[in-house]
C-alpha positions in Angstrom: 109.6 86.3 75.6 108.7 88.2 78.7 112.3 87.7 79.9 113.7 89.2 76.7 111.5 92.3 77.1 112.5 92.6 80.8 116.2 92.3 79.9 115.8 95.1 77.3 114.5 97.4 80.0 117.1 96.4 82.6 119.8 97.0 80.0 118.6 100.5 79.2 117.3 101.5 82.6 120.3 103.5 83.7 120.2 105.6 80.5 116.5 106.5 80.5 115.3 106.8 84.0 112.8 109.5 84.8 114.1 112.4 86.9 113.8 111.8 90.6 111.4 114.8 91.0 109.0 113.2 88.5 109.0 109.9 90.4 108.4 111.8 93.6 105.4 113.7 92.2 104.0 110.5 90.9 104.3 108.9 94.3 102.7 111.9 96.0 99.7 111.9 93.7 99.3 108.1 94.0 99.4 108.3 97.8 96.5 110.8 97.8 97.9 112.2 101.0 99.9 115.2 99.7 98.2 118.5 99.3 98.1 120.5 96.1 100.4 123.1 97.8 102.9 120.4 98.6 102.9 119.0 95.1 103.2 122.5 93.6 106.2 123.2 95.9 108.0 120.1 94.7 107.3 120.9 91.0 108.6 124.4 91.5 112.0 123.0 92.5 112.7 122.2 88.9 112.7 125.3 86.7 112.7 123.4 83.4 109.7 121.2 84.3 107.9 124.2 85.7 108.4 126.3 82.6 107.1 123.5 80.3 104.1 122.9 82.5 103.1 126.6 82.4 103.7 126.8 78.7 101.4 123.8 78.1 98.8 125.0 80.7 98.6 128.3 78.9 98.5 126.9 75.4 95.6 126.6 73.0 95.3 122.9 74.1 93.6 124.3 77.3 91.8 127.0 75.5 94.4 129.7 76.2 91.8 132.0 77.7 93.0 132.2 81.3 96.5 133.2 82.5 98.1 130.6 84.7 101.1 132.3 86.0 102.3 130.0 88.8 102.6 126.3 89.4 100.4 126.6 92.5 97.7 128.1 90.3 98.2 125.4 87.7 97.7 122.7 90.3 94.6 124.4 91.8 92.9 124.9 88.4 93.9 121.6 86.7 94.0 119.3 89.7 96.8 117.1 91.1 96.2 114.1 88.7 96.2 116.3 85.6 99.3 118.0 86.8 101.0 114.7 87.4 100.1 113.7 83.8 101.5 116.9 82.5 104.7 116.4 84.5 105.1 112.9 82.9 104.3 114.3 79.5 106.8 117.2 79.7 109.5 115.0 81.1 109.3 111.6 79.2 110.3 113.0 75.9 113.4 114.7 77.4 114.6 111.5 78.8 115.5 110.2 75.4 117.4 113.3 74.3 120.9 112.2 73.2 120.1 108.5 73.2 121.6 107.2 70.0 119.2 106.0 67.3 120.2 105.3 63.7 116.9 103.6 62.6 114.4 106.3 62.2 114.0 110.1 62.5 113.4 111.0 66.2 111.6 114.1 65.0 109.1 112.1 63.0 108.7 109.7 65.9 107.7 112.5 68.3 105.5 114.2 65.7 103.5 111.0 65.3 103.4 110.5 69.1 102.3 114.1 69.8 99.7 114.0 67.0 98.3 110.8 68.5 98.3 112.5 72.0 96.4 115.5 70.8 93.9 113.3 68.8 93.2 111.1 71.8 92.7 114.1 74.0 90.3 115.6 71.5 88.4 112.2 71.3 88.2 112.1 75.1 86.7 115.5 75.2 84.1 114.3 72.7 83.2 111.1 74.5 83.4 112.6 78.0 84.1 109.1 79.4 87.8 109.2 80.3 90.3 111.9 81.5 91.6 113.8 78.5 95.0 114.7 80.2 95.7 111.1 81.2 95.0 110.0 77.6 97.2 112.8 76.3 100.0 111.2 78.2 99.1 107.8 77.0 99.0 108.9 73.4 102.4 110.6 73.8 104.0 107.5 75.2 102.1 104.8 73.3 105.1 104.0 71.0 107.8 104.6 73.5 109.0 101.0 73.2 110.2 101.8 69.7 112.9 104.1 71.1 114.2 101.3 73.4 114.3 98.8 70.5 115.9 101.3 68.1 118.7 101.9 70.6 119.2 98.4 72.0 118.4 96.1 69.1 118.6 98.4 66.0 119.4 95.6 63.5 116.3 93.6 64.4 114.2 96.7 64.6 115.3 97.8 61.1 114.6 94.3 59.9 111.1 94.5 61.1 110.6 97.9 59.4 111.9 96.4 56.1 109.5 93.5 56.4 106.5 95.8 56.4 107.9 97.4 53.1 109.2 94.4 51.3 107.3 91.5 52.6 104.8 89.6 50.4 102.0 89.9 53.0 101.0 93.4 54.2 102.2 93.4 57.9 101.8 96.2 60.4 105.0 96.9 62.2 104.0 95.3 65.5 103.2 92.1 63.5 106.6 92.2 61.8 108.3 92.7 65.2 106.4 89.7 66.7 107.4 87.6 63.7 111.1 88.5 64.0 111.5 89.0 67.7 108.6 87.2 69.4 107.5 90.4 71.0 106.6 94.0 69.9 107.2 97.6 70.8 104.0 97.8 72.8 105.2 95.1 75.2 108.5 96.8 75.5 106.9 100.2 76.1 104.5 98.7 78.8 107.5 97.1 80.6 109.3 100.5 80.6 106.1 102.1 82.0 106.0 99.6 84.8 109.7 100.1 85.4 108.9 103.8 85.8 105.9 103.0 88.2 103.5 104.8 85.9 99.7 104.5 86.6 98.1 101.2 85.4 95.9 103.1 82.9 99.0 104.3 81.1 100.5 100.8 81.1 97.3 99.3 79.6 97.1 101.9 76.9 100.7 101.4 75.9 100.5 97.6 76.1 97.3 97.1 74.1 96.9 100.0 71.7 97.4 97.5 68.8 95.7 94.6 70.5 92.4 95.8 71.9 91.1 92.3 72.4 93.9 91.4 74.9 93.0 94.3 77.2 91.1 93.4 80.4 91.4 96.7 82.3 90.9 100.4 81.3 89.2 99.2 78.1 87.6 102.5 77.3 90.9 104.3 77.5 92.7 101.7 75.5 90.0 102.0 72.8 90.5 105.7 72.6 94.3 105.3 72.0 93.7 102.5 69.6 91.5 104.8 67.4 93.8 107.8 67.7 96.8 105.8 66.7 95.1 104.5 63.6 94.2 108.1 62.6 97.7 109.4 63.3 99.1 106.7 61.1 97.3 108.0 58.1 98.6 110.9 55.9 98.7 113.9 58.1 96.4 116.2 56.1 93.5 113.8 55.8 90.3 113.8 57.7 89.7 110.1 57.6 86.7 108.3 56.2 85.6 105.2 58.1 86.7 103.0 55.2 90.3 104.3 55.7 90.4 103.1 59.3 90.8 99.4 58.6 93.2 99.1 61.6 90.4 100.0 64.0 88.7 97.1 65.6 84.9 97.4 64.9 84.0 97.3 68.6 86.4 100.1 69.5 83.8 102.8 68.6 81.3 101.5 71.1 83.9 100.8 73.7 85.1 104.4 73.4 81.6 105.8 73.1 82.7 107.7 69.9 80.7 108.3 66.8 83.0 108.1 63.7 81.2 111.1 62.3 83.0 113.2 65.0 86.5 112.4 63.8 86.7 115.5 61.7 86.3 117.7 64.7 89.0 115.8 66.6 91.5 116.0 63.7 90.9 119.7 63.2 91.4 120.3 67.0 94.6 118.3 67.1 96.1 119.9 64.0 95.3 123.4 65.3 97.2 122.7 68.6 100.2 120.7 67.4 102.6 123.5 66.6 102.2 125.3 69.9 102.1 122.1 72.0 105.2 120.8 70.3 107.0 124.1 71.1 106.0 123.9 74.7 107.0 120.2 75.2 110.1 120.0 73.1 111.6 123.5 73.0 115.2 123.6 74.2 114.4 126.9 75.9 112.3 125.1 78.5 
């Protein structure tokens, strides 16, 4: 099945490659040799990415209390790794613009993904054990494999969706995908993340957000995304009760160092920030 997943990514690779500038910034941060000034200079070469970064950096997600009016100032205040994560976040969604998809609403897809991203960032701020900006990126990209499948194998992807609705046994979508295809969207998304040379923490969060037990690295981060995705899958207006979160593995709370009683604060924070953050990330003006 690994070969099938790899073939999917090879097949779509030319259509959904990250911009060269994003790959360069990722390499610069990974090398730990480039200065903040050098990274800022490279980002500034792309006006669209620069605009989106400044919009997000000045949004309510970051408190909105200090004016960040240049990329160099953003890099200095937020740090190189946080800026790298923002660059990935502000660019990844744009990569799929115009890629045909007749299976689901792309708008609904990104709303769920962004809500999950804001939830997991809020949870990371509560637990104080993992980097909130890295987890925001992980949350935004956790279901990215769906878009590959909807484009490349739409009939099988639709069949899996229908199985969750019409099947006698109540299956989650990833379980239906495994039953029909032998793999799921998390595996596809993780393979795409590897193809893009994204940090291993992002690969792990994408790969194991449904299958916490299979994760061997970055387990705290994976547990955060696992919980956030379960919340984001519930009706949007709800502050979940613990009995509503049956998809959450019982050990996830301890692994993430999160008390379920704090979920209400995370939900409120995510919902307060979603409109402004969506405008910053997805606006055609940027």
